[in-house]
C-alpha positions in Angstrom: -23.6 -9.6 -45.1 -24.7 -12.0 -42.4 -22.8 -14.9 -44.1 -19.6 -12.8 -44.1 -20.0 -12.1 -40.3 -20.6 -15.8 -39.7 -17.5 -16.7 -41.7 -15.4 -14.2 -39.8 -16.6 -15.5 -36.5 -15.8 -19.1 -37.6 -12.3 -18.0 -38.7 -11.6 -16.3 -35.4 -12.8 -19.3 -33.5 -10.6 -21.6 -35.5 -7.6 -19.3 -34.8 -8.5 -19.4 -31.1 -8.6 -23.2 -31.1 -5.3 -23.4 -33.0 -3.7 -20.9 -30.7 -4.9 -22.9 -27.6 -3.6 -26.1 -29.1 -0.2 -24.5 -29.8 0.0 -23.3 -26.1 -0.9 -26.8 -24.8 1.5 -28.5 -27.2 4.5 -26.2 -26.4 4.2 -26.7 -22.6 7.8 -25.8 -21.7 7.7 -22.5 -23.6 4.3 -21.7 -22.2 5.3 -22.4 -18.6 8.5 -20.4 -18.9 6.6 -17.4 -20.3 3.9 -17.5 -17.6 6.6 -17.8 -14.8 8.5 -14.9 -16.3 5.4 -12.7 -16.5 4.4 -13.6 -12.9 7.9 -12.8 -11.7 7.6 -9.3 -13.3 4.0 -8.6 -12.3 3.9 -10.0 -8.8 6.1 -7.4 -6.9 4.3 -4.5 -8.6 0.8 -5.8 -7.8 1.9 -6.5 -4.2 3.4 -3.1 -3.7 0.4 -1.3 -5.1 -2.1 -3.3 -3.0 -0.1 -2.5 0.1 0.0 1.2 -0.8 -3.8 1.2 -1.3 -4.4 -0.7 1.9 -2.3 1.6 4.0 -3.8 4.7 2.4 -7.3 3.4 3.0 -6.5 2.6 6.6 -5.0 6.1 7.0 -8.0 7.8 5.6 -10.2 5.8 8.0 -8.1 7.0 10.9 -8.4 10.6 9.7 -12.2 10.2 9.5 -12.3 9.0 13.1 -10.0 11.8 14.2 -10.6 15.4 15.1 -12.1 18.0 12.7 -9.3 20.5 13.5 -5.7 20.1 14.7 -4.1 23.2 16.2 -0.4 23.6 17.0 2.0 26.6 17.5 3.7 27.9 14.4 7.4 27.2 15.0 9.3 28.8 12.0 6.8 27.2 9.7 6.7 23.8 11.5 4.5 22.4 14.2 5.5 23.4 17.7 4.1 22.8 21.3 0.9 24.8 22.1 0.1 26.2 25.5 -3.0 24.6 27.3 -4.4 28.2 27.8 -6.0 27.9 24.3 -8.3 25.0 25.4 -10.9 27.3 27.1 -10.7 29.8 24.2 -11.5 27.1 21.6 -14.3 25.6 23.7 -16.1 28.9 23.7 -16.2 29.1 19.9 -19.6 28.5 18.2 -19.9 25.1 16.6 -17.3 23.4 18.9 -18.4 20.1 20.4 -15.3 19.2 22.4 -11.7 20.1 22.7 -8.8 18.1 24.3 -5.0 18.2 24.3 -2.6 15.5 23.1 1.1 14.9 23.4 2.7 12.7 20.6 6.4 11.9 20.7 8.8 9.1 19.8 11.4 7.2 21.8 13.4 4.0 21.4 12.2 0.9 23.3 15.6 -0.9 23.3 16.2 -0.9 19.5 12.5 -0.4 18.4 11.3 3.1 17.7 8.0 3.5 19.6 5.4 6.2 19.4 4.2 7.6 22.7 0.9 9.3 23.0 -0.3 11.1 26.0 -4.1 11.4 26.1 -7.0 11.7 28.5 -8.5 8.3 29.3 -11.9 9.3 28.1 -10.5 10.3 24.8 -9.0 6.9 23.9 -9.5 6.2 20.1 -12.3 3.7 19.3 -9.9 1.6 17.3 -8.0 0.6 20.4 -9.2 -2.8 21.6 -7.8 -4.3 24.8 -6.5 -7.8 24.4 -5.3 -8.1 28.1 -5.4 -6.0 31.2 -7.1 -2.6 31.6 -6.7 1.0 30.6 -4.4 3.4 32.5 -6.0 5.0 35.5 -3.2 6.0 37.9 0.1 7.9 37.6 2.8 5.9 35.7 0.4 3.4 34.1 0.6 2.8 30.4 -0.9 0.6 27.6 1.3 -0.9 25.0 0.7 -2.3 21.5 0.7 -6.0 20.8 3.8 -5.7 18.6 6.0 -4.3 21.4 4.5 -6.7 23.9 5.4 -9.7 21.8 8.8 -8.6 20.8 10.0 -7.7 24.4 7.8 -10.1 26.4 5.8 -7.4 28.1 2.9 -8.4 30.4 0.5 -6.4 32.6 2.3 -5.5 35.7 5.8 -5.3 34.1 7.7 -2.0 34.8 10.1 -0.4 32.4 11.8 2.9 31.6 13.0 4.5 28.3 16.4 6.0 27.6 14.9 9.4 26.7 13.8 9.8 30.4 15.2 6.9 32.5 14.0 8.5 35.7 10.4 8.0 34.7 9.3 4.5 35.6 6.3 3.2 33.7 4.1 0.2 34.4 2.2 -1.9 31.8 -1.4 -2.2 32.7 -3.0 -3.2 29.3 -2.0 -4.6 26.0 -4.1 -3.7 23.0 -4.6 -5.5 19.7 -2.6 -4.2 16.7 -5.0 -5.4 14.1 -7.0 -2.1 13.9 -4.2 0.1 12.5 -0.6 -0.5 11.6 0.5 2.3 13.9 -1.0 0.6 17.0 1.7 -2.2 17.1 4.5 0.0 18.4 2.3 2.4 20.3 2.6 3.3 24.0 -0.5 5.1 25.5 -0.3 7.0 28.8 -2.1 9.7 30.6 -1.7 13.2 29.3 -0.1 14.5 32.5 2.4 11.5 32.5 3.4 12.4 28.9 3.9 16.0 29.9 6.3 14.9 32.7 7.9 12.3 30.4 8.7 14.8 27.6 9.2 17.7 30.1 6.6 19.9 28.6 4.2 20.6 31.4 1.5 23.1 30.6 1.8 22.4 26.8 0.6 19.9 24.2 2.0 18.9 20.9 -1.5 19.6 19.4 -5.0 20.4 20.4 -7.8 18.4 18.9 -11.1 20.3 18.1 -14.3 18.4 17.3 -17.0 20.4 15.7 -20.6 20.0 14.6 -21.2 18.9 11.0 -20.4 21.7 8.5 -18.3 23.8 11.0 -14.9 22.2 10.5 -13.5 24.3 7.6 -15.2 27.5 8.8 -13.8 27.2 12.3 -10.4 26.3 11.0 -10.3 29.4 8.9 -11.6 31.5 11.8 -8.8 30.2 14.1 -6.2 30.7 11.4 -7.2 34.3 10.8 -7.7 35.3 14.5 -4.3 36.8 14.8 -3.0 34.8 17.8 0.2 35.7 19.5 2.3 33.6 19.0 0.8 32.5 15.7 -0.9 29.1 15.3 -0.9 26.4 12.6 -4.3 25.0 11.8 -5.1 21.9 9.8 -8.6 20.7 9.2 -9.6 17.1 8.3 -9.8 17.8 4.6 -6.2 19.1 4.6 -4.9 16.1 6.6 -6.6 13.8 4.1 -4.9 15.5 1.2 -1.5 15.1 2.9 -2.1 11.4 3.3 -3.3 10.9 -0.2 -0.5 12.9 -1.7 2.1 11.1 0.3 1.0 7.6 -0.5 0.3 8.5 -4.2 3.8 9.8 -4.4 5.3 6.6 -2.9 3.2 4.5 -5.2 4.2 6.7 -8.2 7.9 6.4 -7.3 7.6 2.6 -7.0 5.8 2.4 -10.3 8.4 4.6 -12.0 11.2 2.4 -10.8 9.3 -0.7 -11.8 8.7 0.7 -15.3 12.5 0.5 -15.7 12.3 -3.1 -14.6 9.6 -3.8 -17.2 11.9 -2.3 -19.8 14.7 -4.5 -18.7 12.4 -7.5 -18.7 11.6 -7.1 -22.5 15.0 -8.5 -23.7 14.5 -11.5 -21.3 11.0 -12.1 -22.7 12.4 -11.9 -26.2 14.7 -14.8 -25.4 12.0 -16.8 -23.6 9.5 -16.1 -26.4 12.1 -17.4 -28.9 12.5 -20.6 -26.9 12.2 -23.4 -29.5 12.4 -20.9 -32.3 13.4 -23.5 -34.9 10.3 -25.6 -34.3 8.2 -22.4 -34.3 9.6 -21.4 -37.7 8.8 -24.8 -39.1 5.2 -24.6 -37.7 4.8 -21.2 -39.4 6.3 -22.5 -42.6 3.8 -25.4 -42.7 0.9 -23.0 -42.0 2.0 -20.7 -44.9 2.4 -23.7 -47.2 -1.1 -24.9 -46.5 -2.6 -21.5 -47.4 -2.4 -19.4 -44.3 -2.0 -15.6 -44.8 0.6 -13.6 -42.9 -2.1 -11.7 -41.0 -3.7 -14.9 -39.9 -0.4 -16.2 -38.5 0.0 -12.9 -36.7 -3.5 -13.0 -35.3 -3.0 -16.5 -34.1 0.2 -15.5 -32.2 -1.6 -12.4 -30.8 -4.4 -14.7 -29.5 -1.7 -17.0 -27.9 -0.3 -13.9 -26.2 -3.7 -12.8 -24.9 -4.4 -16.3 -23.5 -1.0 -16.4 -21.8 -1.5 -12.9 -20.4 -5.0 -13.8 -19.2 -3.4 -16.7 -17.4 -0.4 -14.9 -16.0 -2.0 -11.8 -14.6 -4.6 -13.6 -12.4 -1.9 -16.0 -11.2 0.3 -13.1 -10.2 -2.6 -11.5 -8.4 -3.4 -14.8 -6.6 0.3 -15.2 -5.7 0.3 -11.6 -4.3 -2.8 -12.4 -2.1 -1.1 -15.5 -0.8 2.1 -13.6 -0.1 0.3 -10.9 1.8 -1.8 -13.4 3.8 0.9 -15.9 4.7 4.1 -13.9 4.5 2.6 -10.6 5.5 4.1 -8.6 2.7 7.7 -9.5 3.6 10.5 -7.4 1.9 8.0 -5.2 0.0 6.0 -3.6 2.8 9.1 -1.9 4.2 9.2 0.4 1.1 5.9 1.9 2.3 6.3 1.6 6.1 9.5 2.8 7.6 11.5 0.9 10.2 9.5 -2.3 10.2 12.3 -4.6 8.9 11.9 -7.6 6.6 9.0 -9.1 8.6 6.4 -6.7 10.0 5.2 -7.4 13.6 1.6 -6.5 12.6 -0.8 -7.4 9.9 0.0 -5.5 6.7 -3.2 -3.9 5.2 -3.8 -4.4 1.5 -6.5 -3.7 -1.1 -6.8 -5.3 -4.5 -8.5 -2.7 -6.7 -9.7 -3.3 -10.3 -7.5 -0.7 -12.0 -4.1 -2.3 -10.9 -5.4 -5.7 -12.0 -6.3 -4.4 -15.4 -3.0 -2.6 -15.7 -1.2 -5.9 -14.8 -3.0 -7.6 -17.7 -2.1 -4.8 -20.1 1.5 -4.9 -19.0 1.6 -8.7 -19.7 0.0 -8.2 -23.1 2.5 -5.5 -24.0 5.5 -7.6 -22.9 4.4 -10.7 -24.7 3.4 -8.8 -27.9 6.8 -7.0 -28.0 8.5 -10.3 -27.4 6.9 -12.3 -30.2 5.0 -10.3 -32.9 8.1 -8.9 -34.6 9.9 -12.3 -34.8 6.7 -13.9 -36.0 6.2 -11.3 -38.8 9.8 -11.8 -40.0 9.3 -15.6 -40.1 5.8 -15.4 -41.8 7.0 -12.9 -44.4 9.6 -15.3 -45.9 8.8 -18.1 -48.4 7.4 -21.3 -46.7 10.3 -23.5 -48.0 12.9 -21.2 -46.3 11.0 -21.1 -43.0 10.8 -24.9 -42.9 14.6 -25.4 -43.2 
């Protein structure tokens, strides 16, 4: 029994050495196969890593955010909420702090910017000043690094936006955009300034409620069922996280579904590439059969060749994806997941390379190479050696 196991192991090792020798001998065919597989795998790996990076960054932002977000219920959508609710929420048991926020969008020349009106003491921890200072007086703002670089903004520069040209704003600080992708095109201003800018004095787009640990879901349900007039829309942290995860999983799923079609279309191309030098391949198989090789041994050798090529192609595609994201910042692919950023993003694109996509990339490579070569190998190995060597 032990002798049989040793013999099987020797046979498999010999097949591995023979397969490796074939790969090294047929350099042109091997390089073409590896390049073809890399071209197929690289965009998918890059897109999935970007999706995972943005999702991870989004979830971090949610964790740092409020426990409860409250807005008015405007025909099933979010609507402005009166500031009268602030004192009511502060008096609820388990509430640590409550503050209003105004979030809107406006075009800065041709770039869509997000404007956030907030109290200076409630600035997010992820905002890190690169130059200047925070806003302190009326009309002062802080802008993201992306806007500053694109339009040459410096502390002290004044500007206005087309949505409210009568409101003159002054840049006092520029913050780094490395923390989150949304910081790049962000304009931060005082809450009262935002109320004047969007002409919604006495209201906020939402009220942020921070609670003691364990009170979030309970208070969210209590606020939801309190019977306010007009009715309110309440979203707790867990619900917001589900929205983020569902949205990014959906986008990644759509991209994967579309790319599955690309994989299917790549199979005929790989059949052609795999058959490169088919005449010489037939002669090789004919010689092997003439020297006593069995059909299953020839098939196993070809399968090992495919495994070695796949083990080479998948890591190279992952490495190329890492280089693409580091040096080219996810050009062309990132815009599928982040709207209105153009071909080249003005901020660092987040990415995460997880084990599962890497394993799937290897499996895709194996499937494509096996489909492209095993059937043709079987047809060649099944005929008499003399006919295969013609």
